[in-house]
Structure formats: structure tokens, C-alpha cells
N, C-alpha and C positions, 0 to 999 in steps of 0.2 A: 672900560665902559661897563655899566651894570649888566647889560645883556650877556657879555662874555664872562663876567664875574659869576653870574648865576650858573652858566654852563659849567664853569670850573668846579663849583660846589657840588653840582649834581653828578659830575663825572667822577668825583673822588669816591673811592670804594668805601663801603661801610666798615666801620671799626669793629673789631672783635671785642665783645664784652665778656670778661672772665671773672668768675667768682669762685675761688677755691675755699671751700668750707672744711670743717674738721672731718665730716663724714662724706659729704657729697660736693661735687663741683658742677656749677652751671655755666654753660658756654653757648654763645650765639652771636648775633650781629646787632649793632646799634640800630634803633628804629623799629625793631620787631617787638611784638607783644609778649613773647615767651621764649625761653631758651631753645636752641636747636637740640640740646642734649643735656641730661642730668645723669652724671655717672659718679661712681664711687671714687673718692680721693684716696690715693695710696696711704696705707695705714702708717701711723707712728712717724710722720714727717718731722714733728717738733722734737723728737728724741734722737734723730740721726745726727752724726757728726757732719762737719761742713762739706767734706768731699762726697760722702754718701748722699747727703741732701741734694747737692748739685746734680749728681748723676740721676737720682730719682726724679727730679724736676725736669731734666732734659728729656728723659724717656716719657714722662707723663705729658708734657707740653707737646712733644712730637706726636703723640697719639691724638691730642686734641686737634691739631692743625691738619695732619695728614691722613687720619682715619675717620674723623668725625666731620670737621668743617671742609676738608678737601680744598684748602687755599694755601697760597704761598705767604708765609708770615712777613716776608720783606715788603709786601705790597700793602700791608694793613697797619693802621694805628691800633692801639689797645686801650680799652677802658678797664682798669683793674680795681675791683672792689677791695677795700682794706678795712679791717676792724681797728678802731681807735685804741682798743685794749688788746690787740693781737700781738703776736711774737714778731718783733722787728727783724729778727735773724732770718725768719722764713721769707718775709717781704723783701729784704735786701738780696737774698740769694735768688729769688724769683725774678727780680728786676735784672740782676746780673745775667741770668740765663736768657731772658727775653732779648736783651740788648746785645750781648756778646755772642751768643750761640745762634739765635734765630734772627738777629738783626732787624727787629721791628722798627718802624719809623719813629714812634713816640709812645709814651704811656700817660694816660690821664688817670690820676688817682681819685677814686670816688669813695668817700667814707660810707660804710655800709649802713650806719644808723641814720644818715641824712637822706639816703636815696629814696626810702619809702615816702618821706615827706615831699621830695621833689616830684615823685610820680603823682602825688595828689595835689600838687600846687600849693602846699602849705609852707609857711615860714616858722610856725611854732608847733611843737608837739613833743610828747613823751613816748619814746620808742622802747618797747620791751622786745628783745631778740632772744628767743629760747631755742637753741639748736641742739647739738649733740653733746658737746663737752660742758657748756655752762650757759647760764641765763644772765643777761646783762641789761641794765636800764640806763639810758642816757637822755636827759632832757635837751631839747633843741629850741632855742629862742631867737627869733629874727635870723634864722639860718646859721646860727653859731652854736655848736655843741657846748653845753655847760659841764665841763669835765670835773669841776669841783663837786658835782651832784651825782656822779655815776655810782651805780651799785652793781655788784656781781656776786653770784653764788654758783657752786658746782651742782646745780639742780636742773638737769635737762635730760635728753634722751638716754645718755649713758647711765645715769642714775636709775632710770626706769628699767633699763635692760638688766642692770645688776640686781635690782629688787626682783624682777621677774625670774631671773636665773635662780636666785636664792629660794624663792617660793616654790618653784618647780622641783628643786632638789629636796626641799623640806617636805612638801605635801603632795607633789605630783604623782600620778599613777600612769602606767602605760602597759601596753601589751604588744606582743609580736605574734602574728598569725592568728591561730585559733585559741591561744592560751588566754587565761583570765588576766584581769588587770592586776599588776603588782606595783610596788614602789618603783618609781622611775630610776632611782640611782642604782638599783640592783641589776639593771639591764646592761650597763656599761656603754650606753649611747650618749654621745656628746652633742650638745646643741650649739650651733654656730651663731655668730652675730646676725647674719642675714635671717636665720630662722627666728631668733628672738624678736627682731624688728617686725617680721611678718605676723607673728603671734600678737604683738602689741597693737599693730594697726588693725588687724582683722577682728580680734576678739576682745581687746581690753578697752575700757572707757573711763572717763572721769565722772564720778558720781556727784550728787549735790552736797552742799555743805552740811546738811543735817546728818545724812548717812555717813559722810566722811568723818565727822566728829565722833560718831558712834564707833566707827571702825578704829580710829586712832585710840579711843578710850579703851576698847577691848584689847587692842594690841599692847597697850601700855601695861595691862594686867597680865603677867606671865601665866597665871593660873587659868586664864579664860581662852586659851587657844581653841579648844573645842567649841566654846561659845561663839567665837567669831565664825567658825565654819558653819555652824547651824544657823547663825544670824544671816549670813550672806546667801546660803542655799535657799532660803525662803523666797527670795525674789529673783535671783540670778541663776539661771540654769547652767549646768555644765555642758561642755561641747567637746567633740573629738577633733584632734588636729593630727594629720598624717605628717610625721616627721620625715621619714624616708622609707621607701619600700613598703613592708608590711608592719612597720612600727607606728602605732597609734598612741598619741599622748592625750590624756583627758585633762582639759583645762576647766577647773571647777569655778564656781562663783566667787570664791575667796580670792583667786588669782585675777579673774577678769575685772572685778570691781576694786580690788585693794591695791594693786601694784602702783597705780598712778598717785596714790596718796603720798608717796615719797616727795612729790613736788610741793605739797601743802603742809607737811609736818613741820612744825616750828622747832628749830634747834635750841641749844642752850642759851643762845642770845635772842631767842624768840624771833628768828628770821625765817622767812620763806618767800616764795615768789610774790604773793600779794603785798607783803610788808615791804619788799624792795621798791615797789611803785610809790608807796606812801613815804618811805624814807627819802627817796629821790626828790619828792615834792617838798619835804621839810628842808632839805639841803639847798633848794633853789631859792632865789630872791622872792620875797613875799609878794611882790606885785606881779609875778609871773605864774604863781601857783594855780590860780583859778583857770587861766587859759590853758595851761598845760594839762590840767585834769579834764578839760573838755576836748582834748585832742590826743587821746591815747591810741597808739598803734601797736598791735601785737603781731610779730612776724616770727619766722623760724619754723622748721618742720615739726618740732614737738608741739607747737601751739595748735596744730591741726588735729590733735587727738580729740575724739568726740567728747564734748562737754567741757573742754578746757576753759574757753573764754567765759562761759557762763559761770563757772566755778570761781574764776579769778574775781569777777565783780561781786559775787556773793560773799567771798572772803573779805574783799575791800570794805563792803558795807558793814560787815561784822566788826572788822578792826576799827572802823570809824566810831564805834560805840565805846571804845576804850578811851580813857582820859588822856593817854599819851598822845593820841592823834586828834581826838575831837577838840580839845582845847587849843591846839596849836594850828591846825589846818583850817578849820571853819569852812569846809567845802561841802556842799550839799549834793552836787551832781558830778558824776564821772561818766564821760562819753567815749565811745569806741568808734574809730574809723575803720572801714573795710579797706584793706590795702589794695593796690593795683595788682591784679593777677592773684595767684595763690600765695598763701603766706610763706611757703618754703622758698619761693623765688621773688618775693616782693622787692627786695633790695636790687636784685638783678634787673627787674622791670624798670625801676626808677633810674638805674644806671644806663639802661638802654635808651631812655629818653634823653638823659643827660649827654650821652655820647653822640646823639643826633643833632645837638645844638652847635653853635660856633665855639663852644668851650673846648671842643676836641682839637681845635687849631690854636686857640689863644692861651689855653691853660695847661697844655700837655707838657710833659717832661721829655725832651728829645734825646736821641742817642748822642748827639754832639755835646749837649749839656752834661750828660752822664760821663762821657769820656773826659770832659774837662773838670767836672766837680769831684768825680770819684766818690760820690755820696748820694743817697736817696733822700728826697725831701720827706720830712716827717715832723709832726707837731711837737714831738718831744725833743727834737734836735734844735738847740738854740742857734745853730748856724743859719737856719732858715726862718728864724723868728725876727721879722722886720722891726717890731716894736722894741725888742730887746737890743738889737743892733743899733737902732737909732739912739736909744738911751746911752749906750756905751760911747757913742760918738759925740754926745752932748747935744 
């Protein structure tokens, strides 16, 4: 009877929504608007051997369930966000740990590039995800990712941190106690990843395209290093940052305004983050390009840097004046959607809604199926490709 069916649905405990990123992990319950916790992911998971990876994941997932969520994993389904371009070895080992060690009921796989669209109720969109290790673009049309059009570059938070560390070592000054400011590298103080991230968030920003072009031109001329410093000091004041104890680091205007330019400097192939968006449109079917350009979604923690989104669209408009893009795309407008929640957990928020629908019971991969199949469903595995299997069977 419908009455009792409804009671059964309400009585089922909320699924756990898990998004393990390169730098941070978001965890919470399906149906909620934001994660219960955002914590750091154990470092170097992708470089560990199989046994060490399994042990690290067991310890980390145990912390998520028994220290943060305080629930029994055996009573809950799981919504697991997966990157279509991610490491399948990490995904396979995580599924193995969840099923064999924690005995979860089932796992619903949610593609991370599609979830922001699901949260906005869209079928079509071009999703730029810029996190810690890399930036990737995947167009989605009628709810289907167009993998032939994907673009990816190692331009993300890690690249900014490396540039920031390099600039501090090169031009940074610091002092301890009452002493005068001296070159930072003479003090023997090391700056950790957390400190670099804090400096980036608090003090650095993305400048406009005009000043960005000037900064890149001056940097390209090796003889104009002093010119760059004087150029940036005119409008961006230096500020002090307490590293630890009585150690004070001076962050000058050159560092504050210049480090994020690594995301927009074009490499030998003339590629950067804005060009990825246009290249993804060029690789998409011609009748989808205009709609994709009108439904751009930018997610990921690095995209929250002050001035980032405005700079991306300034650079896109500049690139559209080049013959390579202007003659082929013929697009006059690019529009940006505001994702559900903050950009750093927009995929999690979409998966939270996805996990609150009946898909959690109809599309989940159960522990019984896993014990029988001994394989994890994945788009790259032809074993789970129904179209391919149907063709083989005639």
C-alpha cells in the first residue's frame, strides 16, 4: 500500500555522501545543503602501493564514520563522487574497503562533473573543475558527458603554491624578534603546505587581464625583474604575515598580485585555463556549442580565489578576437551559472540531492553484486558497456 511504502522510504536512514578530493574530503548526509565536515585528505594516496593504500583508506574512512559522523557504516548506503578522469586504482581500492571492511549496504556512483548540473536542474552545461592537482573541463549535453571533448591541464592550487614558494624564496624578506628584515632564505625557516594555502587565500588575488598581461610581459624579460617589483608596488601594498612565533614574513605586492598568473600564462602550445573552455567547445558537436557556452559552471576550491571568475571571462573575450577561435566558434555570449552552495563543495551538494532521490535504491551497486562481479562499474570498462556488449552479441 502507498501509505506503508511512504513510511518505509521515510524510515530509511540518510545515505552518507563522500567526496574524496586530492587535497580535501567532503563528507555528510544526503538531503543536506552542505557537508558536515571538510577535512584534509591523506597525502600522496595515488603514489602508495596497493597494501599501503588499503591501510591508509581503512584508517581514513574509520575516522570519517566514527569520529566525524558518529554512525554505524553497516546501516547506511553511500553516495560516492567519482572523477571521470580520476585514478581507477584509488576508486577500486576505496570500494573494496567500503564493502569488505566496513560492510556498507550499497554504493551509488555520482560523476563529479555532472553533479553541479543536477543541483541546478540542468541537462546541458560546460563544467570547469579547478581543484588542487589539475583543472579539467567536461561538456555535458542532455545529461551525458561528452568525453571526446574533455580538456585537462596541471594548472590548479598546487601550481599556485609552487609559484608562491618560489617567489618567497627568491624575493621574500622576513625578520625574527626585533631584528631588521633580511632575505627569507637566510633564516632557515620552512613554510608548510598549510601556511602557503593560508597566504594564498588571505593575501593573494587574481588581477585583471590588462595588468596580468603587463606582469607576464615584464616577467618574460629577464632584465626587468626590478621593473616588475616597482610596477607592482605602485598599487599593491606589502603586508606582514606571522609565520610562527616571532617570525614575520613580508609579502610584497609582486607576490600578492603575481603568483596567480601561473593559471593564465600560456604554455608552448598556447594553452591555459581560459583556452581549455574554448578548446572544449571546438571539440563538441557544432549544434551544442552555443547552449554549452550559455551554461558554464566553474567549481573547485581554487576557483574561489578573489577575481578568478572575472579574469576567466576577460581572457575568453580576448581569445575570441583571435582568428583561430573567432572564425570557428561564432559565439557572441558566454554565461556563467552560480553553483549550488560554495564552489569548493558544489559537486557534493549536487550529489546530496541525487542521493535523496529514488536513485539511491534503484541505481546503487550493492555488496552482493560486488561479491559476485568482483569488479567496480566504470565507463572505461567495456564489461559494463551495454551498447558494446549488445553489438558483440549481434
